[in-house]
C-alpha positions in Angstrom: 32.4 78.3 -217.9 33.5 81.1 -220.2 35.9 83.4 -219.1 34.7 86.9 -218.0 35.7 89.3 -220.9 38.4 92.0 -220.4 35.8 94.9 -220.8 32.7 95.3 -219.3 32.0 97.4 -222.5 32.9 95.0 -224.9 30.3 94.6 -227.9 29.7 91.2 -229.0 28.4 90.2 -232.6 27.7 87.2 -234.3 27.7 85.1 -231.2 31.3 86.1 -230.5 33.7 89.1 -229.6 35.1 90.8 -232.7 38.1 93.2 -233.2 38.0 96.5 -235.3 37.1 96.0 -238.8 36.2 98.8 -241.4 32.7 100.4 -241.6 29.9 98.6 -242.7 31.8 95.1 -243.2 29.3 93.1 -241.3 26.4 94.2 -242.8 24.7 91.9 -245.5 25.5 92.2 -249.2 22.7 93.4 -251.3 19.0 94.1 -250.9 15.8 92.7 -251.5 15.5 94.9 -254.4 18.8 94.1 -256.1 17.5 90.9 -257.0 15.3 92.2 -259.3 17.4 94.7 -260.9 17.3 93.7 -264.4 13.6 93.3 -264.3 13.1 96.8 -263.4 15.5 97.7 -266.4 13.2 96.0 -268.9 10.0 97.2 -267.6 11.6 100.7 -267.7 12.9 100.3 -271.1 9.3 99.0 -272.5 7.6 101.8 -270.4 9.7 104.5 -271.6 9.3 103.1 -275.4 5.9 103.1 -275.4 5.1 106.1 -273.7 6.6 107.8 -276.7 4.5 106.0 -279.0 1.3 107.3 -277.0 2.2 110.9 -277.0 2.6 110.5 -280.9 -0.3 108.2 -281.3 -2.4 111.2 -279.2 -0.7 114.0 -281.1 -2.0 112.6 -284.5 -5.3 111.2 -283.3 -6.0 114.4 -281.5 -6.9 112.2 -278.6 -6.7 113.8 -274.9 -7.6 110.4 -272.9 -4.2 109.2 -274.5 -1.8 112.4 -273.8 -3.3 112.0 -270.5 -2.3 108.4 -270.5 1.2 109.0 -271.3 1.4 111.8 -268.8 0.6 108.8 -266.4 3.1 106.7 -267.9 5.4 109.6 -267.7 5.3 109.1 -263.9 5.9 105.2 -264.4 8.8 106.0 -266.2 10.1 108.4 -263.8 9.1 106.2 -261.0 11.0 103.2 -262.5 13.9 105.1 -263.1 13.9 106.2 -259.5 13.8 102.8 -258.4 16.6 101.4 -260.5 19.2 104.0 -259.5 18.5 103.5 -256.3 19.4 100.0 -256.3 22.2 100.8 -258.0 23.6 102.9 -255.7 22.6 101.3 -252.8 24.5 98.4 -253.9 27.9 100.4 -253.6 29.9 99.1 -250.9 29.9 101.1 -247.1 32.4 103.7 -247.3 33.6 106.7 -245.4 30.6 108.4 -243.1 28.2 105.8 -245.0 28.6 102.9 -242.5 25.2 101.7 -243.5 26.2 101.9 -247.5 23.2 103.6 -249.6 20.5 100.9 -248.7 18.3 104.1 -247.5 17.9 105.3 -251.1 15.7 102.5 -251.6 13.3 103.6 -249.3 13.5 107.4 -250.4 12.9 106.6 -253.6 9.7 104.7 -252.5 8.5 107.8 -250.9 9.1 109.9 -254.0 7.4 107.3 -255.8 4.2 107.4 -253.2 4.4 111.3 -253.7 4.1 110.7 -257.7 1.2 108.4 -257.1 -0.7 110.9 -255.0 -0.1 113.4 -257.8 -1.2 111.4 -260.3 -4.2 110.4 -258.6 -5.0 114.0 -257.9 -4.4 114.9 -261.6 -6.4 111.8 -263.1 -9.5 113.1 -260.6 -9.2 116.4 -261.7 -9.0 115.8 -265.2 -12.2 113.4 -264.8 -13.6 116.6 -263.0 -13.0 119.0 -266.3 -14.3 116.3 -268.7 -17.6 116.0 -266.8 -17.7 119.6 -267.3 -16.6 119.8 -270.8 -16.1 116.5 -272.4 -13.7 116.6 -275.5 -13.9 115.3 -278.7 -12.0 111.3 -278.6 -11.6 109.3 -281.6 -12.5 105.8 -280.5 -11.2 103.5 -282.8 -7.7 104.8 -282.8 -7.8 105.4 -279.1 -8.6 101.5 -278.5 -5.9 100.5 -280.6 -3.1 102.4 -279.2 -5.0 101.6 -275.6 -4.6 97.9 -276.2 -0.9 98.0 -277.0 -0.4 100.0 -274.2 -2.5 97.3 -271.8 0.1 94.6 -273.3 2.9 96.7 -272.3 1.6 97.1 -268.8 0.8 93.6 -268.2 4.3 92.4 -269.1 5.8 95.3 -267.0 3.3 93.9 -264.5 4.5 90.2 -264.6 8.3 91.2 -264.4 7.6 93.4 -261.3 5.5 90.8 -259.5 7.5 89.0 -257.6 10.1 91.6 -256.5 7.0 93.7 -255.1 6.4 90.9 -252.3 10.4 91.4 -251.3 11.2 95.0 -251.9 9.3 98.0 -250.9 11.3 99.9 -253.7 10.4 97.7 -256.3 6.5 97.4 -254.7 6.7 101.1 -255.5 7.3 100.7 -259.2 5.2 97.9 -258.9 2.1 99.8 -257.8 2.8 102.7 -260.3 2.5 99.7 -263.1 -0.5 98.2 -262.2 -2.0 101.9 -261.6 -0.9 102.7 -265.5 -2.5 99.0 -266.6 -5.8 99.7 -265.0 -5.4 103.3 -266.6 -4.8 101.4 -270.1 -8.1 99.0 -269.3 -10.1 102.4 -268.4 -8.9 103.9 -271.7 -9.9 100.7 -273.7 -13.7 100.7 -272.0 -14.1 104.3 -272.7 -12.6 103.7 -276.4 -15.3 101.0 -276.7 -18.5 103.0 -275.1 -17.3 106.3 -277.1 -16.8 104.3 -280.6 -19.7 102.6 -280.1 -22.6 104.7 -278.5 -20.9 108.3 -278.9 -21.4 108.9 -274.9 -18.6 111.3 -274.1 -19.0 110.8 -270.5 -17.2 107.7 -270.4 -13.8 108.8 -270.1 -14.2 110.9 -267.2 -16.1 108.3 -264.9 -13.5 105.6 -265.9 -10.7 108.5 -265.1 -12.4 109.0 -261.7 -12.4 105.3 -260.8 -9.0 104.9 -261.5 -7.7 107.8 -259.2 -9.6 106.7 -256.4 -8.2 102.9 -256.9 -4.6 104.6 -256.5 -5.2 106.5 -253.7 -5.3 103.7 -250.4 -2.6 101.5 -252.2 -0.1 104.6 -252.3 -1.2 105.9 -248.6 -0.1 102.1 -247.2 2.9 102.3 -249.5 4.0 105.8 -248.1 3.3 105.3 -244.6 5.6 101.6 -244.9 8.5 103.8 -246.7 7.9 106.6 -243.7 7.7 103.9 -240.9 11.4 102.9 -242.0 13.0 106.6 -242.5 11.5 107.1 -238.8 12.9 104.0 -237.8 10.0 102.8 -236.0 9.9 98.7 -235.3 8.4 96.5 -238.2 4.6 96.1 -237.5 5.2 92.2 -237.4 7.5 92.4 -234.4 6.0 92.6 -230.9 8.8 94.8 -229.3 7.8 93.6 -225.7 7.5 90.2 -226.7 11.4 90.3 -227.9 12.3 91.8 -224.7 10.6 89.2 -222.6 12.1 86.2 -224.3 15.5 87.7 -224.4 15.1 88.5 -220.5 14.2 84.8 -220.3 17.4 83.4 -221.7 19.3 81.8 -218.8 21.9 84.1 -217.1 20.2 87.3 -218.3 19.4 89.6 -215.3 17.9 92.3 -217.5 17.5 93.6 -220.9 17.6 97.5 -222.0 18.3 99.4 -224.9 16.2 97.1 -227.4 16.1 98.7 -230.6 14.8 97.1 -233.6 14.6 98.8 -237.2 14.5 98.3 -240.7 17.5 99.4 -242.8 15.9 98.3 -246.0 13.5 95.8 -247.5 14.4 92.7 -246.1 17.1 94.0 -244.1 16.3 94.5 -240.2 18.8 95.5 -237.6 18.8 95.5 -233.7 20.3 96.2 -231.1 20.1 95.1 -227.1 22.2 95.4 -223.9 21.9 92.4 -221.6 23.0 92.1 -218.1 24.7 89.2 -217.5 26.8 88.0 -214.3 30.4 87.8 -214.8 30.5 84.2 -213.9 27.5 83.1 -216.5 28.4 81.6 -219.7 28.4 84.6 -222.3 28.8 83.1 -225.3 25.9 80.9 -224.8 23.7 84.0 -223.5 25.2 85.6 -226.9 24.2 82.7 -229.3 20.6 82.2 -227.8 20.0 86.2 -228.0 20.9 85.9 -231.5 18.7 82.9 -232.3 15.6 84.7 -231.0 16.0 87.7 -233.2 16.9 85.7 -236.2 13.3 84.4 -235.5 11.9 87.6 -236.1 13.7 88.2 -239.5 16.6 90.4 -237.8 19.9 90.0 -240.3 22.0 92.2 -238.7 22.2 92.1 -234.7 24.5 94.0 -232.4 24.6 93.2 -228.6 26.2 94.3 -226.2 26.7 92.2 -222.4 27.4 93.8 -219.5 27.6 92.8 -216.0 25.6 94.0 -213.1 27.9 96.5 -211.5 28.8 98.1 -215.0 27.2 101.9 -214.8 26.4 103.4 -218.1 27.3 106.6 -219.2 24.5 109.2 -219.5 22.7 108.7 -223.1 19.7 110.0 -225.1 17.6 106.9 -225.2 
């Protein structure tokens, strides 16, 4: 039987008691987005280079479609730059008041990317409406050549970011921007072929509207998930009531309260809980079991406080 701890308010982490340590020392190193930093940098370089080429092509050919697509790609450049900057800043060690480091910057970048995507979708739909009212003159063949090159650049960037989009919310925002621009390039190609072969001026507007409508629901999901993290809502795949029941069912645990589970950034879940355990029980065994349960839900940074039944807690907000 483990001896009772000296302090009824002692916080037990990682299965055993710990002394004081520097702020942020027990945090996992690196976030999900950090693993894809080089791919993001390469995608940013390629996208920025082609954006400039597309602006030049649009001016030389007088193609409004290419100019619009370049503006769309400009949001990709900004979004990719934000994502890369957020990952770099989040990789800096925790210091001073930032006990969790700068991991949340990745989530903020995802929110900004979402707002940018909403703006792009609105702009595309507005332009589509304007072009239906007054179709601009577009040179089909030069437009087709530039759009095909743009599609190749977008496909490469899309492949670079596809893996990271599954693990990092921040990378997913950049991935969705590249995806939307890739579809934009496909739309420009289709419109260019139609214009070059038939001269029908409304093709570009119809394709543009389709792209705008495609962007909106995916952007909503991205922004919603990022805002959930900022609001510290529990991850959607974790049933808090179920976790509470499993922790309460641990041998020796009489009650569980102050259970909170939230996401710091993509791939980094945190949790806190108070377990009421009599002094004559094996506290170490209780902690080990509790940590195993939380680890099963993907929690990488648990903080568990064990307290005896006669402990009177001071008033708290939650």
